[in-house]
Biopython code that builds the backbone (N, CA, C, O; Angstrom):
import numpy as np
from Bio.PDB.StructureBuilder import StructureBuilder

atoms = [
    (1, "UNK", "N", (-11.403, 36.599, 0.006)),
    (1, "UNK", "CA", (-10.539, 37.016, -1.079)),
    (1, "UNK", "C", (-9.067, 36.793, -0.730)),
    (1, "UNK", "O", (-8.261, 36.407, -1.575)),
    (2, "UNK", "N", (-8.738, 37.049, 0.551)),
    (2, "UNK", "CA", (-7.355, 36.851, 0.978)),
    (2, "UNK", "C", (-6.955, 35.380, 0.903)),
    (2, "UNK", "O", (-5.823, 35.051, 0.548)),
    (3, "UNK", "N", (-7.905, 34.495, 1.245)),
    (3, "UNK", "CA", (-7.614, 33.062, 1.186)),
    (3, "UNK", "C", (-7.257, 32.627, -0.228)),
    (3, "UNK", "O", (-6.356, 31.812, -0.424)),
    (4, "UNK", "N", (-7.962, 33.170, -1.208)),
    (4, "UNK", "CA", (-7.696, 32.821, -2.607)),
    (4, "UNK", "C", (-6.291, 33.278, -2.999)),
    (4, "UNK", "O", (-5.563, 32.548, -3.672)),
    (5, "UNK", "N", (-5.909, 34.491, -2.575)),
    (5, "UNK", "CA", (-4.567, 34.995, -2.883)),
    (5, "UNK", "C", (-3.490, 34.143, -2.211)),
    (5, "UNK", "O", (-2.455, 33.852, -2.810)),
    (6, "UNK", "N", (-3.745, 33.741, -0.950)),
    (6, "UNK", "CA", (-2.774, 32.912, -0.232)),
    (6, "UNK", "C", (-2.606, 31.567, -0.922)),
    (6, "UNK", "O", (-1.489, 31.076, -1.080)),
    (7, "UNK", "N", (-3.736, 30.970, -1.336)),
    (7, "UNK", "CA", (-3.670, 29.680, -2.020)),
    (7, "UNK", "C", (-2.917, 29.801, -3.335)),
    (7, "UNK", "O", (-2.118, 28.932, -3.686)),
    (8, "UNK", "N", (-3.177, 30.893, -4.065)),
    (8, "UNK", "CA", (-2.495, 31.102, -5.336)),
    (8, "UNK", "C", (-1.000, 31.288, -5.111)),
    (8, "UNK", "O", (-0.186, 30.739, -5.854)),
    (9, "UNK", "N", (-0.636, 32.061, -4.086)),
    (9, "UNK", "CA", (0.783, 32.254, -3.772)),
    (9, "UNK", "C", (1.445, 30.937, -3.368)),
    (9, "UNK", "O", (2.582, 30.664, -3.754)),
    (10, "UNK", "N", (0.731, 30.126, -2.591)),
    (10, "UNK", "CA", (1.266, 28.823, -2.192)),
    (10, "UNK", "C", (1.483, 27.931, -3.408)),
    (10, "UNK", "O", (2.516, 27.273, -3.524)),
    (11, "UNK", "N", (0.506, 27.911, -4.315)),
    (11, "UNK", "CA", (0.647, 27.108, -5.534)),
    (11, "UNK", "C", (1.806, 27.603, -6.386)),
    (11, "UNK", "O", (2.566, 26.804, -6.934)),
    (12, "UNK", "N", (1.941, 28.920, -6.498)),
    (12, "UNK", "CA", (3.050, 29.480, -7.265)),
    (12, "UNK", "C", (4.393, 29.081, -6.657)),
    (12, "UNK", "O", (5.336, 28.759, -7.380)),
    (13, "UNK", "N", (4.474, 29.105, -5.335)),
    (13, "UNK", "CA", (5.716, 28.720, -4.654)),
    (13, "UNK", "C", (6.025, 27.241, -4.890)),
    (13, "UNK", "O", (7.174, 26.871, -5.127)),
    (14, "UNK", "N", (4.997, 26.406, -4.823)),
    (14, "UNK", "CA", (5.187, 24.972, -5.062)),
    (14, "UNK", "C", (5.658, 24.733, -6.490)),
    (14, "UNK", "O", (6.590, 23.962, -6.717)),
    (15, "UNK", "N", (5.025, 25.383, -7.443)),
    (15, "UNK", "CA", (5.412, 25.238, -8.852)),
    (15, "UNK", "C", (6.856, 25.686, -9.061)),
    (15, "UNK", "O", (7.608, 25.051, -9.801)),
    (16, "UNK", "N", (7.236, 26.775, -8.412)),
    (16, "UNK", "CA", (8.603, 27.285, -8.549)),
    (16, "UNK", "C", (9.618, 26.271, -8.021)),
    (16, "UNK", "O", (10.652, 26.044, -8.650)),
    (17, "UNK", "N", (9.330, 25.666, -6.881)),
    (17, "UNK", "CA", (10.232, 24.653, -6.316)),
    (17, "UNK", "C", (10.327, 23.452, -7.254)),
    (17, "UNK", "O", (11.419, 22.940, -7.501)),
    (18, "UNK", "N", (9.184, 23.002, -7.775)),
    (18, "UNK", "CA", (9.187, 21.858, -8.689)),
    (18, "UNK", "C", (10.009, 22.151, -9.940)),
    (18, "UNK", "O", (10.773, 21.305, -10.404)),
    (19, "UNK", "N", (9.848, 23.347, -10.476)),
    (19, "UNK", "CA", (10.604, 23.717, -11.670)),
    (19, "UNK", "C", (12.093, 23.850, -11.371)),
    (19, "UNK", "O", (12.931, 23.486, -12.196)),
    (20, "UNK", "N", (12.422, 24.372, -10.193)),
    (20, "UNK", "CA", (13.826, 24.550, -9.807)),
    (20, "UNK", "C", (14.560, 23.220, -9.771)),
    (20, "UNK", "O", (15.704, 23.127, -10.218)),
    (21, "UNK", "N", (13.910, 22.195, -9.244)),
    (21, "UNK", "CA", (14.549, 20.888, -9.111)),
    (21, "UNK", "C", (14.196, 19.934, -10.251)),
    (21, "UNK", "O", (14.468, 18.736, -10.162)),
    (22, "UNK", "N", (13.599, 20.450, -11.312)),
    (22, "UNK", "CA", (13.238, 19.649, -12.492)),
    (22, "UNK", "C", (12.408, 18.423, -12.129)),
    (22, "UNK", "O", (12.666, 17.323, -12.619)),
    (23, "UNK", "N", (11.427, 18.612, -11.281)),
    (23, "UNK", "CA", (10.540, 17.526, -10.872)),
    (23, "UNK", "C", (9.332, 17.536, -11.795)),
    (23, "UNK", "O", (8.644, 18.548, -11.927)),
    (24, "UNK", "N", (9.080, 16.389, -12.438)),
    (24, "UNK", "CA", (7.959, 16.310, -13.371)),
    (24, "UNK", "C", (6.844, 15.426, -12.813)),
    (24, "UNK", "O", (6.928, 14.946, -11.683)),
    (25, "UNK", "N", (5.815, 15.219, -13.603)),
    (25, "UNK", "CA", (4.645, 14.451, -13.158)),
    (25, "UNK", "C", (5.012, 13.006, -12.831)),
    (25, "UNK", "O", (4.483, 12.434, -11.878)),
    (26, "UNK", "N", (5.910, 12.414, -13.611)),
    (26, "UNK", "CA", (6.329, 11.029, -13.339)),
    (26, "UNK", "C", (7.015, 10.915, -11.984)),
    (26, "UNK", "O", (6.802, 9.953, -11.246)),
    (27, "UNK", "N", (7.842, 11.907, -11.666)),
    (27, "UNK", "CA", (8.508, 11.909, -10.360)),
    (27, "UNK", "C", (7.487, 12.002, -9.232)),
    (27, "UNK", "O", (7.621, 11.336, -8.204)),
    (28, "UNK", "N", (6.476, 12.825, -9.431)),
    (28, "UNK", "CA", (5.440, 12.972, -8.403)),
    (28, "UNK", "C", (4.632, 11.688, -8.245)),
    (28, "UNK", "O", (4.247, 11.327, -7.133)),
    (29, "UNK", "N", (4.374, 10.994, -9.361)),
    (29, "UNK", "CA", (3.659, 9.718, -9.286)),
    (29, "UNK", "C", (4.473, 8.689, -8.510)),
    (29, "UNK", "O", (3.942, 7.968, -7.665)),
    (30, "UNK", "N", (5.778, 8.631, -8.812)),
    (30, "UNK", "CA", (6.649, 7.685, -8.108)),
    (30, "UNK", "C", (6.710, 8.009, -6.617)),
    (30, "UNK", "O", (6.699, 7.111, -5.775)),
    (31, "UNK", "N", (6.774, 9.293, -6.308)),
    (31, "UNK", "CA", (6.798, 9.716, -4.908)),
    (31, "UNK", "C", (5.519, 9.312, -4.193)),
    (31, "UNK", "O", (5.550, 8.866, -3.047)),
    (32, "UNK", "N", (4.405, 9.473, -4.875)),
    (32, "UNK", "CA", (3.115, 9.073, -4.310)),
    (32, "UNK", "C", (3.072, 7.562, -4.077)),
    (32, "UNK", "O", (2.589, 7.108, -3.040)),
    (33, "UNK", "N", (3.571, 6.788, -5.032)),
    (33, "UNK", "CA", (3.619, 5.328, -4.880)),
    (33, "UNK", "C", (4.489, 4.934, -3.690)),
    (33, "UNK", "O", (4.148, 4.019, -2.941)),
    (34, "UNK", "N", (5.610, 5.625, -3.519)),
    (34, "UNK", "CA", (6.487, 5.338, -2.383)),
    (34, "UNK", "C", (5.808, 5.666, -1.057)),
    (34, "UNK", "O", (5.984, 4.951, -0.071)),
    (35, "UNK", "N", (5.037, 6.740, -1.034)),
    (35, "UNK", "CA", (4.300, 7.098, 0.184)),
    (35, "UNK", "C", (3.281, 6.016, 0.530)),
    (35, "UNK", "O", (3.106, 5.673, 1.699)),
    (36, "UNK", "N", (2.613, 5.480, -0.487)),
    (36, "UNK", "CA", (1.631, 4.415, -0.266)),
    (36, "UNK", "C", (2.330, 3.174, 0.282)),
    (36, "UNK", "O", (1.841, 2.549, 1.222)),
    (37, "UNK", "N", (3.469, 2.818, -0.303)),
    (37, "UNK", "CA", (4.224, 1.653, 0.169)),
    (37, "UNK", "C", (4.687, 1.874, 1.606)),
    (37, "UNK", "O", (4.628, 0.960, 2.429)),
    (38, "UNK", "N", (5.143, 3.080, 1.901)),
    (38, "UNK", "CA", (5.586, 3.390, 3.263)),
    (38, "UNK", "C", (4.445, 3.199, 4.252)),
    (38, "UNK", "O", (4.635, 2.613, 5.318)),
    (39, "UNK", "N", (3.259, 3.691, 3.902)),
    (39, "UNK", "CA", (2.107, 3.559, 4.798)),
    (39, "UNK", "C", (1.732, 2.093, 4.996)),
    (39, "UNK", "O", (1.402, 1.679, 6.108)),
    (40, "UNK", "N", (1.781, 1.319, 3.931)),
    (40, "UNK", "CA", (1.453, -0.106, 4.043)),
    (40, "UNK", "C", (2.485, -0.831, 4.904)),
    (40, "UNK", "O", (2.135, -1.731, 5.668)),
    (41, "UNK", "N", (3.754, -0.442, 4.784)),
    (41, "UNK", "CA", (4.789, -1.029, 5.636)),
    (41, "UNK", "C", (4.525, -0.706, 7.102)),
    (41, "UNK", "O", (4.692, -1.562, 7.971)),
    (42, "UNK", "N", (4.114, 0.522, 7.373)),
    (42, "UNK", "CA", (3.785, 0.902, 8.748)),
    (42, "UNK", "C", (2.597, 0.097, 9.263)),
    (42, "UNK", "O", (2.559, -0.283, 10.433)),
    (43, "UNK", "N", (1.628, -0.162, 8.387)),
    (43, "UNK", "CA", (0.475, -0.983, 8.773)),
    (43, "UNK", "C", (0.914, -2.399, 9.138)),
    (43, "UNK", "O", (0.424, -2.975, 10.109)),
    (44, "UNK", "N", (1.837, -2.953, 8.357)),
    (44, "UNK", "CA", (2.342, -4.300, 8.635)),
    (44, "UNK", "C", (3.071, -4.325, 9.975)),
    (44, "UNK", "O", (2.874, -5.238, 10.777)),
    (45, "UNK", "N", (3.905, -3.331, 10.213)),
    (45, "UNK", "CA", (4.636, -3.270, 11.483)),
    (45, "UNK", "C", (3.667, -3.182, 12.656)),
    (45, "UNK", "O", (3.873, -3.815, 13.691)),
    (46, "UNK", "N", (2.624, -2.401, 12.487)),
    (46, "UNK", "CA", (1.611, -2.265, 13.543)),
    (46, "UNK", "C", (0.942, -3.618, 13.827)),
    (46, "UNK", "O", (0.756, -3.995, 14.984)),
    (47, "UNK", "N", (0.584, -4.339, 12.764)),
    (47, "UNK", "CA", (-0.052, -5.648, 12.936)),
    (47, "UNK", "C", (0.902, -6.663, 13.567)),
    (47, "UNK", "O", (0.493, -7.459, 14.413)),
    (48, "UNK", "N", (2.169, -6.638, 13.157)),
    (48, "UNK", "CA", (3.145, -7.555, 13.744)),
    (48, "UNK", "C", (3.375, -7.249, 15.222)),
    (48, "UNK", "O", (3.538, -8.163, 16.030)),
    (49, "UNK", "N", (3.388, -5.976, 15.569)),
    (49, "UNK", "CA", (3.532, -5.582, 16.971)),
    (49, "UNK", "C", (2.338, -6.058, 17.780)),
    (49, "UNK", "O", (2.479, -6.515, 18.914)),
    (50, "UNK", "N", (1.158, -5.945, 17.177)),
    (50, "UNK", "CA", (-0.061, -6.415, 17.844)),
    (50, "UNK", "C", (0.023, -7.923, 18.101)),
    (50, "UNK", "O", (-0.333, -8.396, 19.180)),
    (51, "UNK", "N", (0.493, -8.663, 17.107)),
    (51, "UNK", "CA", (0.653, -10.110, 17.271)),
    (51, "UNK", "C", (1.664, -10.438, 18.370)),
    (51, "UNK", "O", (1.417, -11.288, 19.225)),
    (52, "UNK", "N", (2.791, -9.760, 18.332)),
    (52, "UNK", "CA", (3.840, -10.020, 19.314)),
    (52, "UNK", "C", (3.352, -9.752, 20.735)),
    (52, "UNK", "O", (3.560, -10.567, 21.633)),
    (53, "UNK", "N", (2.707, -8.613, 20.933)),
    (53, "UNK", "CA", (2.227, -8.294, 22.280)),
    (53, "UNK", "C", (1.128, -9.261, 22.708)),
    (53, "UNK", "O", (1.019, -9.595, 23.888)),
    (54, "UNK", "N", (0.322, -9.707, 21.763)),
    (54, "UNK", "CA", (-0.720, -10.680, 22.074)),
    (54, "UNK", "C", (-0.152, -12.016, 22.507)),
    (54, "UNK", "O", (-0.661, -12.650, 23.431)),
    (55, "UNK", "N", (0.912, -12.443, 21.829)),
    (55, "UNK", "CA", (1.546, -13.710, 22.203)),
    (55, "UNK", "C", (2.249, -13.603, 23.557)),
    (55, "UNK", "O", (2.221, -14.538, 24.358)),
    (56, "UNK", "N", (2.881, -12.451, 23.804)),
    (56, "UNK", "CA", (3.583, -12.275, 25.077)),
    (56, "UNK", "C", (2.612, -12.290, 26.253)),
    (56, "UNK", "O", (2.895, -12.877, 27.297)),
    (57, "UNK", "N", (1.469, -11.641, 26.073)),
    (57, "UNK", "CA", (0.490, -11.578, 27.164)),
    (57, "UNK", "C", (-0.431, -12.792, 27.179)),
    (57, "UNK", "O", (-1.253, -12.951, 28.082)),
    (58, "UNK", "N", (-0.285, -13.645, 26.170)),
    (58, "UNK", "CA", (-1.097, -14.864, 26.028)),
    (58, "UNK", "C", (-2.592, -14.548, 25.980)),
    (58, "UNK", "O", (-3.421, -15.333, 26.441)),
    (59, "UNK", "N", (-2.920, -13.392, 25.420)),
    (59, "UNK", "CA", (-4.322, -12.991, 25.295)),
    (59, "UNK", "C", (-4.829, -13.126, 23.865)),
    (59, "UNK", "O", (-5.963, -12.751, 23.568)),
    (60, "UNK", "N", (-4.006, -13.650, 22.996)),
    (60, "UNK", "CA", (-4.401, -13.745, 21.591)),
    (60, "UNK", "C", (-4.965, -15.138, 21.317)),
    (60, "UNK", "O", (-4.464, -16.147, 21.812)),
    (61, "UNK", "N", (-6.010, -15.154, 20.522)),
    (61, "UNK", "CA", (-6.632, -16.425, 20.146)),
    (61, "UNK", "C", (-6.146, -16.811, 18.755)),
    (61, "UNK", "O", (-5.656, -15.974, 17.996)),
    (62, "UNK", "N", (-6.289, -18.074, 18.443)),
    (62, "UNK", "CA", (-5.841, -18.581, 17.145)),
    (62, "UNK", "C", (-6.548, -17.859, 16.003)),
    (62, "UNK", "O", (-5.924, -17.508, 15.001)),
    (63, "UNK", "N", (-7.845, -17.639, 16.156)),
    (63, "UNK", "CA", (-8.622, -16.980, 15.100)),
    (63, "UNK", "C", (-8.112, -15.558, 14.877)),
    (63, "UNK", "O", (-7.977, -15.114, 13.737)),
    (64, "UNK", "N", (-7.832, -14.853, 15.958)),
    (64, "UNK", "CA", (-7.317, -13.487, 15.847)),
    (64, "UNK", "C", (-5.961, -13.482, 15.153)),
    (64, "UNK", "O", (-5.690, -12.620, 14.317)),
    (65, "UNK", "N", (-5.117, -14.434, 15.497)),
    (65, "UNK", "CA", (-3.800, -14.533, 14.861)),
    (65, "UNK", "C", (-3.945, -14.812, 13.367)),
    (65, "UNK", "O", (-3.222, -14.238, 12.553)),
    (66, "UNK", "N", (-4.874, -15.688, 13.009)),
    (66, "UNK", "CA", (-5.110, -15.992, 11.590)),
    (66, "UNK", "C", (-5.606, -14.763, 10.839)),
    (66, "UNK", "O", (-5.158, -14.489, 9.725)),
    (67, "UNK", "N", (-6.536, -14.019, 11.448)),
    (67, "UNK", "CA", (-7.071, -12.818, 10.805)),
    (67, "UNK", "C", (-5.970, -11.785, 10.593)),
    (67, "UNK", "O", (-5.893, -11.154, 9.539)),
    (68, "UNK", "N", (-5.127, -11.621, 11.594)),
    (68, "UNK", "CA", (-4.021, -10.673, 11.475)),
    (68, "UNK", "C", (-3.055, -11.118, 10.389)),
    (68, "UNK", "O", (-2.562, -10.294, 9.619)),
    (69, "UNK", "N", (-2.784, -12.407, 10.324)),
    (69, "UNK", "CA", (-1.903, -12.942, 9.288)),
    (69, "UNK", "C", (-2.493, -12.678, 7.903)),
    (69, "UNK", "O", (-1.766, -12.304, 6.982)),
    (70, "UNK", "N", (-3.796, -12.870, 7.751)),
    (70, "UNK", "CA", (-4.443, -12.621, 6.460)),
    (70, "UNK", "C", (-4.335, -11.152, 6.072)),
    (70, "UNK", "O", (-4.107, -10.833, 4.905)),
    (71, "UNK", "N", (-4.499, -10.249, 7.048)),
    (71, "UNK", "CA", (-4.371, -8.816, 6.764)),
    (71, "UNK", "C", (-2.962, -8.488, 6.289)),
    (71, "UNK", "O", (-2.776, -7.735, 5.334)),
    (72, "UNK", "N", (-1.975, -9.062, 6.967)),
    (72, "UNK", "CA", (-0.577, -8.818, 6.591)),
    (72, "UNK", "C", (-0.308, -9.333, 5.181)),
    (72, "UNK", "O", (0.315, -8.642, 4.376)),
    (73, "UNK", "N", (-0.773, -10.534, 4.883)),
    (73, "UNK", "CA", (-0.558, -11.104, 3.545)),
    (73, "UNK", "C", (-1.246, -10.284, 2.462)),
    (73, "UNK", "O", (-0.706, -10.117, 1.369)),
    (74, "UNK", "N", (-2.433, -9.774, 2.764)),
    (74, "UNK", "CA", (-3.146, -8.946, 1.792)),
    (74, "UNK", "C", (-2.355, -7.670, 1.500)),
    (74, "UNK", "O", (-2.218, -7.267, 0.345)),
    (75, "UNK", "N", (-1.838, -7.039, 2.556)),
    (75, "UNK", "CA", (-1.043, -5.823, 2.370)),
    (75, "UNK", "C", (0.220, -6.139, 1.573)),
    (75, "UNK", "O", (0.599, -5.384, 0.678)),
    (76, "UNK", "N", (0.868, -7.254, 1.899)),
    (76, "UNK", "CA", (2.079, -7.643, 1.173)),
    (76, "UNK", "C", (1.792, -7.903, -0.303)),
    (76, "UNK", "O", (2.597, -7.546, -1.163)),
    (77, "UNK", "N", (0.664, -8.514, -0.595)),
    (77, "UNK", "CA", (0.301, -8.755, -1.997)),
    (77, "UNK", "C", (0.090, -7.450, -2.743)),
    (77, "UNK", "O", (0.374, -7.364, -3.938)),
    (78, "UNK", "N", (-0.407, -6.430, -2.049)),
    (78, "UNK", "CA", (-0.574, -5.126, -2.683)),
    (78, "UNK", "C", (0.776, -4.467, -2.954)),
    (78, "UNK", "O", (0.962, -3.803, -3.974)),
    (79, "UNK", "N", (1.712, -4.659, -2.031)),
    (79, "UNK", "CA", (3.012, -4.002, -2.149)),
    (79, "UNK", "C", (3.907, -4.708, -3.157)),
    (79, "UNK", "O", (4.484, -4.070, -4.037)),
    (80, "UNK", "N", (4.020, -6.019, -3.026)),
    (80, "UNK", "CA", (4.942, -6.794, -3.856)),
    (80, "UNK", "C", (4.165, -7.428, -4.999)),
    (80, "UNK", "O", (3.382, -8.352, -4.778)),
    (81, "UNK", "N", (4.373, -6.945, -6.213)),
    (81, "UNK", "CA", (3.648, -7.535, -7.342)),
    (81, "UNK", "C", (4.136, -8.952, -7.618)),
    (81, "UNK", "O", (5.315, -9.268, -7.457)),
    (82, "UNK", "N", (3.215, -9.778, -8.029)),
    (82, "UNK", "CA", (3.561, -11.164, -8.362)),
    (82, "UNK", "C", (4.373, -11.185, -9.649)),
    (82, "UNK", "O", (4.255, -10.290, -10.486)),
    (83, "UNK", "N", (5.188, -12.204, -9.793)),
    (83, "UNK", "CA", (5.961, -12.336, -11.023)),
    (83, "UNK", "C", (5.025, -12.726, -12.163)),
    (83, "UNK", "O", (3.897, -13.158, -11.928)),
    (84, "UNK", "N", (5.492, -12.574, -13.380)),
    (84, "UNK", "CA", (4.663, -12.905, -14.542)),
    (84, "UNK", "C", (4.284, -14.376, -14.539)),
    (84, "UNK", "O", (3.168, -14.739, -14.912)),
    (85, "UNK", "N", (5.215, -15.218, -14.119)),
    (85, "UNK", "CA", (4.947, -16.652, -14.081)),
    (85, "UNK", "C", (3.806, -16.943, -13.110)),
    (85, "UNK", "O", (2.904, -17.720, -13.423)),
    (86, "UNK", "N", (3.845, -16.323, -11.940)),
    (86, "UNK", "CA", (2.779, -16.518, -10.958)),
    (86, "UNK", "C", (1.461, -15.953, -11.460)),
    (86, "UNK", "O", (0.403, -16.539, -11.230)),
    (87, "UNK", "N", (1.518, -14.817, -12.146)),
    (87, "UNK", "CA", (0.297, -14.238, -12.701)),
    (87, "UNK", "C", (-0.337, -15.184, -13.707)),
    (87, "UNK", "O", (-1.557, -15.345, -13.736)),
    (88, "UNK", "N", (0.503, -15.815, -14.540)),
    (88, "UNK", "CA", (-0.008, -16.749, -15.540)),
    (88, "UNK", "C", (-0.665, -17.941, -14.854)),
    (88, "UNK", "O", (-1.742, -18.378, -15.260)),
    (89, "UNK", "N", (-0.017, -18.470, -13.811)),
    (89, "UNK", "CA", (-0.593, -19.597, -13.073)),
    (89, "UNK", "C", (-1.910, -19.197, -12.420)),
    (89, "UNK", "O", (-2.872, -19.966, -12.433)),
    (90, "UNK", "N", (-1.954, -17.999, -11.849)),
    (90, "UNK", "CA", (-3.180, -17.532, -11.202)),
    (90, "UNK", "C", (-4.313, -17.387, -12.208)),
    (90, "UNK", "O", (-5.453, -17.750, -11.918)),
    (91, "UNK", "N", (-4.002, -16.854, -13.395)),
    (91, "UNK", "CA", (-5.030, -16.706, -14.426)),
    (91, "UNK", "C", (-5.536, -18.065, -14.887)),
    (91, "UNK", "O", (-6.737, -18.258, -15.077)),
    (92, "UNK", "N", (-4.610, -19.009, -15.065)),
    (92, "UNK", "CA", (-5.013, -20.354, -15.477)),
    (92, "UNK", "C", (-5.886, -21.001, -14.413)),
    (92, "UNK", "O", (-6.872, -21.666, -14.731)),
    (93, "UNK", "N", (-5.525, -20.807, -13.156)),
    (93, "UNK", "CA", (-6.305, -21.379, -12.062)),
    (93, "UNK", "C", (-7.687, -20.729, -11.988)),
    (93, "UNK", "O", (-8.683, -21.416, -11.761)),
    (94, "UNK", "N", (-7.753, -19.410, -12.179)),
    (94, "UNK", "CA", (-9.044, -18.722, -12.176)),
    (94, "UNK", "C", (-9.913, -19.203, -13.329)),
    (94, "UNK", "O", (-11.113, -19.416, -13.156)),
    (95, "UNK", "N", (-9.315, -19.376, -14.507)),
    (95, "UNK", "CA", (-10.072, -19.871, -15.655)),
    (95, "UNK", "C", (-10.613, -21.265, -15.384)),
    (95, "UNK", "O", (-11.760, -21.567, -15.714)),
    (96, "UNK", "N", (-9.792, -22.109, -14.786)),
    (96, "UNK", "CA", (-10.216, -23.458, -14.442)),
    (96, "UNK", "C", (-11.370, -23.422, -13.439)),
    (96, "UNK", "O", (-12.351, -24.150, -13.590)),
    (97, "UNK", "N", (-11.250, -22.578, -12.422)),
    (97, "UNK", "CA", (-12.314, -22.451, -11.423)),
    (97, "UNK", "C", (-13.598, -21.916, -12.055)),
    (97, "UNK", "O", (-14.694, -22.370, -11.724)),
    (98, "UNK", "N", (-13.461, -20.955, -12.959)),
    (98, "UNK", "CA", (-14.635, -20.404, -13.639)),
    (98, "UNK", "C", (-15.320, -21.464, -14.489)),
    (98, "UNK", "O", (-16.549, -21.531, -14.538)),
    (99, "UNK", "N", (-14.515, -22.297, -15.164)),
    (99, "UNK", "CA", (-15.088, -23.367, -15.985)),
    (99, "UNK", "C", (-15.806, -24.396, -15.125)),
    (99, "UNK", "O", (-16.857, -24.910, -15.506)),
    (100, "UNK", "N", (-15.237, -24.692, -13.967)),
    (100, "UNK", "CA", (-15.868, -25.652, -13.055)),
    (100, "UNK", "C", (-17.175, -25.086, -12.508)),
    (100, "UNK", "O", (-18.171, -25.802, -12.402)),
    (101, "UNK", "N", (-17.168, -23.808, -12.166)),
    (101, "UNK", "CA", (-18.363, -23.165, -11.599)),
    (101, "UNK", "C", (-19.455, -22.934, -12.635)),
    (101, "UNK", "O", (-20.623, -22.768, -12.284)),
    (102, "UNK", "N", (-19.078, -22.925, -13.903)),
    (102, "UNK", "CA", (-20.070, -22.654, -14.963)),
    (102, "UNK", "C", (-20.948, -23.838, -15.240)),
    (102, "UNK", "O", (-21.826, -23.767, -16.100)),
]
sb = StructureBuilder()
sb.init_structure("model")
sb.init_model(0)
sb.init_chain("A")
sb.init_seg("    ")
for serial, (resi, resn, name, xyz) in enumerate(atoms, 1):
    if name == "N":
        sb.init_residue(resn, " ", resi, " ")
    sb.init_atom(name, np.array(xyz, "f"), 0.0, 1.0, " ", f" {name:<3s}", serial, name[0])
structure = sb.get_structure()
């Protein structure tokens, strides 16, 4: 029973802070998106550090470097949205590939 009261008090305190600073749902969504981008940036830095240390120690293989590069590019594609022009080209290319495969 005490845990429920503590949780309710914590929620009330959080709501009070949000109301005090006029923080709405859109602000919270943007904050969440920024946290995701921050985490992805940290992932990229970790992978780049891994590559750098691998090259310095000469223990990295070409395949490993390629895999790490692909991971970095995938994360970057998630973070940086493509421009509309690139999206249109990608859709046209996918349609062409689908027509060829059909």
